[in-house]
C-alpha positions in Angstrom: 1.8 58.0 -101.1 2.0 54.9 -99.0 -0.3 54.8 -96.1 0.5 52.6 -93.0 -1.5 49.5 -92.5 -3.7 49.2 -89.4 -5.9 46.3 -88.5 -8.6 45.9 -86.0 -10.4 42.7 -85.2 -13.1 42.0 -82.7 -13.5 38.5 -81.3 -16.9 38.0 -79.9 -16.9 35.2 -77.3 -20.1 33.5 -76.3 -20.9 33.8 -72.6 -23.9 33.0 -70.6 -25.4 35.1 -67.8 -27.8 33.5 -65.3 -30.9 35.1 -64.1 -29.2 35.9 -60.9 -26.7 38.1 -62.8 -23.7 35.9 -62.2 -21.5 34.8 -65.1 -21.6 31.1 -65.8 -18.5 29.5 -67.2 -18.9 27.7 -70.5 -16.3 25.1 -71.3 -15.5 24.4 -74.9 -14.2 21.3 -76.6 -11.2 21.2 -78.9 -9.8 24.7 -78.2 -6.8 23.9 -80.4 -9.1 24.7 -83.4 -8.7 28.4 -82.6 -4.9 28.3 -82.2 -3.1 29.7 -85.2 0.4 28.3 -85.7 1.2 30.2 -88.9 4.2 32.3 -88.1 3.4 34.9 -90.8 -0.1 35.4 -89.5 1.1 35.5 -85.9 3.6 38.2 -86.9 0.7 40.2 -88.3 -1.1 40.0 -84.9 -3.2 36.9 -85.6 -5.7 39.0 -87.4 -6.8 36.5 -90.0 -10.4 37.7 -90.7 -8.8 40.5 -92.8 -5.4 40.4 -94.4 -3.3 41.9 -97.3 -3.5 40.2 -100.7 -0.2 38.3 -100.2 -1.5 36.5 -97.1 -3.7 33.9 -98.9 -3.2 31.3 -96.2 -5.2 33.6 -93.8 -8.2 32.2 -95.6 -7.4 28.8 -94.2 -7.5 29.7 -90.5 -10.1 32.4 -89.9 -11.9 33.6 -93.0 -12.3 31.3 -96.0 -13.4 34.3 -98.1 -9.7 35.4 -98.2 -8.5 32.4 -100.2 -9.4 33.9 -103.6 -7.6 37.1 -104.4 -8.2 37.8 -108.2 -5.2 35.8 -109.2 -3.6 32.4 -109.4 -1.7 31.4 -106.3 -0.4 28.1 -104.9 1.3 27.5 -101.5 1.9 25.2 -98.7 2.9 25.5 -95.0 4.2 23.2 -92.3 4.5 24.1 -88.6 5.5 22.3 -85.4 5.2 23.8 -82.0 6.1 22.1 -78.7 3.5 22.8 -76.0 4.8 23.7 -72.6 7.9 21.5 -73.0 9.2 22.3 -69.5 6.0 21.1 -67.9 4.7 18.3 -70.2 6.6 15.7 -72.1 5.6 14.9 -75.7 3.0 17.6 -75.9 2.9 19.4 -79.3 0.8 21.0 -82.0 1.4 20.2 -85.7 -0.2 21.7 -88.8 0.1 21.2 -92.5 -1.9 23.0 -95.2 -2.0 23.5 -98.9 -4.0 26.0 -101.0 -4.5 26.2 -104.8 -6.2 28.6 -107.1 -8.2 26.8 -109.7 -8.5 30.1 -111.6 -8.6 33.8 -110.8 -12.0 33.5 -109.1 -12.0 30.1 -107.4 -9.6 28.6 -104.8 -9.5 25.5 -102.6 -7.5 24.5 -99.6 -6.8 21.5 -97.3 -5.6 21.8 -93.7 -4.6 19.2 -91.2 -3.9 20.0 -87.6 -2.9 17.7 -84.7 -2.7 18.4 -81.0 -1.5 16.0 -78.4 -0.8 16.2 -74.7 1.1 13.0 -74.6 0.4 10.3 -72.0 -1.4 11.5 -68.8 -3.2 9.9 -65.9 -7.0 10.7 -65.8 -8.8 10.8 -62.5 -10.5 7.5 -62.1 -8.1 5.6 -64.3 -5.0 3.7 -63.2 -3.1 3.6 -66.5 -1.7 6.5 -68.6 -3.8 7.5 -71.6 -2.7 9.4 -74.7 -4.7 12.5 -75.2 -4.9 13.7 -78.8 -7.2 15.7 -81.1 -6.9 16.3 -84.8 -9.0 17.8 -87.6 -9.1 17.6 -91.4 -10.4 20.7 -93.1 -11.5 21.4 -96.7 -12.1 25.0 -97.9 -13.5 26.7 -101.0 -13.6 30.4 -101.9 -15.1 32.3 -104.8 -14.6 35.9 -106.0 -17.9 37.4 -107.1 -16.6 40.7 -108.4 -13.7 43.1 -107.9 -14.9 43.9 -104.4 -16.6 40.9 -102.8 -15.4 37.4 -102.1 -16.8 34.6 -99.9 -15.9 31.2 -98.8 -16.9 28.1 -96.8 -15.0 25.4 -95.0 -15.8 22.2 -93.1 -13.7 20.3 -90.6 -13.9 16.7 -89.5 -12.9 16.8 -85.9 -11.8 13.8 -83.9 -11.4 14.3 -80.1 -9.8 11.6 -78.0 -9.2 13.1 -74.6 -9.9 10.0 -72.5 -8.0 7.4 -74.6 -9.4 4.0 -73.8 -9.8 4.8 -70.1 -12.5 3.2 -67.9 -14.1 5.9 -65.8 -16.9 4.9 -63.5 -17.1 1.6 -65.2 -17.5 3.1 -68.7 -14.9 2.8 -71.4 -14.6 6.1 -73.3 -13.8 6.2 -77.0 -12.8 8.9 -79.4 -15.7 10.9 -80.8 -16.0 12.8 -84.1 -18.1 15.6 -85.5 -18.2 18.0 -88.4 -17.9 21.8 -88.0 -18.7 24.6 -90.4 -17.1 27.9 -91.1 -18.1 30.7 -93.4 -16.6 34.1 -94.2 -16.7 37.0 -96.6 -14.4 40.0 -97.5 -15.1 43.3 -99.1 -12.3 45.4 -100.7 -12.5 48.9 -102.0 -10.8 52.3 -101.8 -11.5 55.9 -101.1 -10.0 58.8 -103.2 -8.4 61.2 -100.8 -6.6 63.3 -103.3 -5.5 63.3 -107.0 -2.8 60.7 -106.5 -3.8 59.3 -103.1 -6.1 56.4 -102.4 -7.0 54.8 -99.1 -7.5 51.1 -99.6 -9.6 49.3 -97.1 -10.9 45.8 -96.5 -13.9 44.6 -94.3 -14.1 41.0 -93.2 -16.5 38.8 -91.3 -16.6 35.1 -90.4 -18.1 32.6 -88.1 -15.9 29.6 -87.3 -16.3 26.1 -85.8 -20.1 26.2 -85.8 -21.6 22.8 -85.1 -23.3 20.5 -82.6 -22.0 19.8 -79.0 -19.6 17.0 -78.3 -20.9 14.2 -76.1 -18.1 12.8 -74.0 -20.4 10.6 -72.0 -20.3 12.9 -69.0 -21.9 16.0 -70.4 -22.3 17.8 -73.7 -19.6 20.3 -74.4 -19.8 23.3 -76.8 -17.4 23.7 -79.8 -15.2 26.8 -79.7 -17.4 28.8 -82.0 -16.2 32.4 -82.7 -17.6 35.3 -84.6 -14.9 37.5 -86.1 -15.2 41.1 -87.5 -12.3 43.1 -88.9 -11.3 46.2 -90.9 -7.9 46.7 -92.6 -6.8 50.1 -93.7 
């Protein structure tokens, strides 16, 4: 008996509430880190914290614990996505990744993503500046037993949203920082009848954890997310 696949994921965003009870907006740097350009994962509803066994690349985006799946697997992916082409010229997102299983229990992956808004005029500057951000990511995953796997990944993020513009007499430069992501997955099944099993998977991850970015005007949070999911 084949049972339908259902998935549920909860994205917990970080908000701040002042003592007055009013919500305070928190701006995050490099929001492109949370944009998934993988068409297969997007078709699955962008639920990457849990995924069927044939979606190994889900471990690259949201849960590094999904890279290892009790078997050897190698794959690569390229994607290019124009960003608001009718409103902005030369704005796009590009991503390239590769994952490789060292053996049945250990896997590694590399991911490069690039985001650019093209040339724009920044308030206080009289010349156009190219706004771009990119990140290099390395991931590792290990299967502990037939049920549990876990993984870790780190990104080297470079954010250049001011170009070489002078604002209030200060020349701004690109800034870089490291982020950390960790995730785990648990797989098991429930016996419903003699020939019927209900397979399920639990997943949890924290992504893009790291220090604030200092653009010279104010410190800005990274787009840290906590992800929980169940797949039946």
